[in-house]
Residue, then its C-alpha position, 0 to 999 in steps of 0.5 A: m243747922a245747914l243752909e238749904a243748899a248745903d251738900i250734906t252726906p250723913v254717915d252712920v254704921l246704923a244707917r239701915a235702921y235709921n233710914g227705916l225709921i222715917s221714910d221722908k227724911r231730908y238726907l239719906i244716911h249712908s253706912e260708909i263714907p262715899k269715895r269722894k273728897f269733902s271740904l268739911i267733915t264733922m263728927f258727933n259723939i264718935l271718938d269716945h266710942m273708938d278703941d283707936p280714935a287716932e286711926l279713925l281720924r287718919h281714915v277720915a282725913a283722907y276724905l278731906 
């Protein structure tokens, strides 16, 4: 859905497994959020899996 020129950084704790599934994917998946600032962060299907969703939101907000 993103524009071709978009700077996208996918992050998932299962990155190693996902990166091994398809070798020529458009974006490398990271296992941790890179230490930099982002102008936009989207999350899909994650908050309902957290014991403390507010803690995750505080952590992610530091990257905005």
